[in-house]
C-alpha positions as CSV (number, residue, x, y, z in Angstrom):
1,X,110.4,144.9,2.6
2,X,113.7,144.6,5.0
3,X,114.8,141.3,4.9
4,X,117.2,139.7,7.6
5,X,120.4,138.5,6.9
6,X,121.0,134.6,7.0
7,X,122.7,133.2,10.5
8,X,122.3,132.7,14.2
9,X,124.5,135.5,15.8
10,X,124.5,133.7,19.2
11,X,125.9,136.6,21.2
12,X,129.1,136.4,19.8
13,X,131.5,138.1,17.8
14,X,132.2,136.9,14.5
15,X,135.6,135.2,15.3
16,X,134.2,133.7,18.5
17,X,131.3,132.6,16.4
18,X,133.6,131.0,13.4
19,X,135.3,129.3,16.2
20,X,131.9,128.1,17.6
21,X,130.9,126.3,14.4
22,X,134.6,125.0,13.8
23,X,134.4,123.3,17.1
24,X,131.0,121.9,16.7
25,X,132.1,120.7,13.5
26,X,134.7,119.0,14.7
27,X,133.3,117.4,17.7
28,X,131.1,115.9,14.7
29,X,133.8,114.8,12.6
30,X,135.0,112.6,15.4
31,X,131.8,111.4,17.1
32,X,129.3,111.8,14.0
33,X,127.0,112.3,16.6
34,X,126.6,115.8,18.7
35,X,123.6,116.9,21.5
36,X,123.8,120.3,21.2
37,X,121.0,123.3,21.0
38,X,118.3,123.2,18.2
39,X,119.8,126.9,16.7
40,X,123.8,125.8,16.9
41,X,122.7,122.3,15.4
42,X,120.4,124.1,12.4
43,X,123.5,126.4,11.9
44,X,125.9,123.6,11.9
45,X,124.3,122.0,9.4
46,X,124.8,123.7,6.3
47,X,128.3,124.5,7.6
48,X,129.3,121.2,7.6
49,X,127.7,119.9,4.5
50,X,130.1,122.4,2.8
51,X,133.3,120.4,3.6
52,X,131.6,116.9,3.1
53,X,131.0,118.2,-0.7
54,X,134.5,119.0,-0.8
55,X,135.8,115.3,0.9
56,X,134.2,113.8,-1.4
57,X,137.0,114.3,-3.9
58,X,140.3,112.4,-1.9
59,X,143.0,114.7,-3.9
60,X,145.9,116.3,-2.1
61,X,144.3,119.5,-2.7
62,X,141.2,118.4,-0.6
63,X,143.2,117.3,2.5
64,X,145.2,120.7,2.2
65,X,142.1,122.5,2.0
66,X,140.2,120.8,5.0
67,X,144.1,120.7,7.2
68,X,143.1,124.6,7.4
69,X,140.3,124.6,9.7
70,X,140.6,121.1,11.2
71,X,143.8,118.9,13.0
72,X,145.0,115.6,10.9
73,X,143.3,113.4,12.7
74,X,139.6,114.9,11.7
75,X,140.7,115.3,8.0
76,X,141.5,112.0,7.7
77,X,138.5,110.8,8.8
78,X,136.9,113.3,6.8
79,X,138.3,112.6,3.4
80,X,138.6,108.4,4.0
81,X,135.6,107.3,6.0
82,X,132.9,110.6,5.8
83,X,133.7,111.6,2.3
84,X,134.0,108.1,0.1
85,X,130.5,107.1,2.3
86,X,128.1,109.8,1.2
87,X,130.6,109.9,-2.7
88,X,126.4,108.8,-4.8
89,X,124.6,111.2,-2.8
90,X,123.6,115.1,-3.9
91,X,123.1,116.5,-0.4
92,X,121.5,115.5,3.1
93,X,124.0,114.2,4.9
94,X,123.4,114.9,8.2
95,X,119.7,114.7,10.6
96,X,118.5,116.8,13.3
97,X,116.7,115.1,16.0
98,X,114.6,117.6,18.4
99,X,114.8,116.6,21.7
100,X,112.6,118.0,25.3
101,X,113.5,121.3,26.4
102,X,117.0,121.3,28.7
103,X,116.0,121.8,31.9
104,X,118.4,124.4,33.5
105,X,117.1,127.2,30.9
106,X,114.9,125.7,28.9
107,X,117.0,125.6,25.8
108,X,115.6,123.4,22.5
109,X,117.8,120.1,22.3
110,X,118.4,118.5,19.7
111,X,120.6,115.6,17.9
112,X,122.3,116.3,15.1
113,X,124.2,112.8,13.6
114,X,125.5,111.8,10.3
115,X,122.7,109.9,8.0
116,X,123.4,106.3,7.3
């Protein structure tokens, strides 16, 4: 039986997909809540939760690792604020709330936010 590979392509090449997820994650770190399409929100969840797991450790190696992907302001917020908030939680840091479709093209919309 043929199995599909995980992940969505979003009609983009690999580097463009990676840049899209990175920019969504950056906006998500800074605002802690973003409105996007449902597919992008579902794809962002596992991508971002890996970084939160990493940010639970407040050591120098973590900061250096995260600084490869995000600017200094985002790394500081991730390690100093968001990581310690979920110190005792093992997963499930985000919540996806479905919204009505977008009027222009009918795309399914969603809000992705951090769980308090």
